C-alpha angles and dihedrals in degrees: 000000000000115000115246123237119247088254092053091048090050092050090050090049093050092046092053094044091049091053094046090051091046089053089056099242122164121235092257091050091050092051090050095045092050091045088230120190113269090250091068117096133194090253089062092063093079091068091053089056090053123027114338127086119224115275118279094254126140094224093049092047090052093050092045090054091052093045092049087053090053092047092050093046091051090050092053093042092052104026095157100044118043092184091063091071092059090044093050090053089061100044122093113255122204094220090053092058091267091300126129113254091245090052092049092050094047094046098041103032115203093358089056093048090052090047091053092047089049091050092053102036114048091185090059091047089050092053089049094051091046093053090054090057094056 
């Protein structure tokens, strides 16, 4: 996979932070959802909103990739109403055990994030089911 430029990393960071803020998450919830290193504090989040890319950490990169998939799937699901994506994230979903997607992600960590992405993006869910068969 081709390495991203610092500008591309910053744009990804700002896009994810914007969505997490739009979804109404607290600083502690954002740190948890991104699987940030223990050295990161809530006060550090302001720099990610402005001019600093996320840390070069494998766990963070993985979560960012999943979250970008969720953000993109919400955008394509609700192309005419950007507020619907944030609303959908707070509504109970049958396939998530009648929990809101945000609740599932915060309760189940990475497994919850993958479940939400799978719920939104059938192509991702298909790839996942195919990999289990091999």
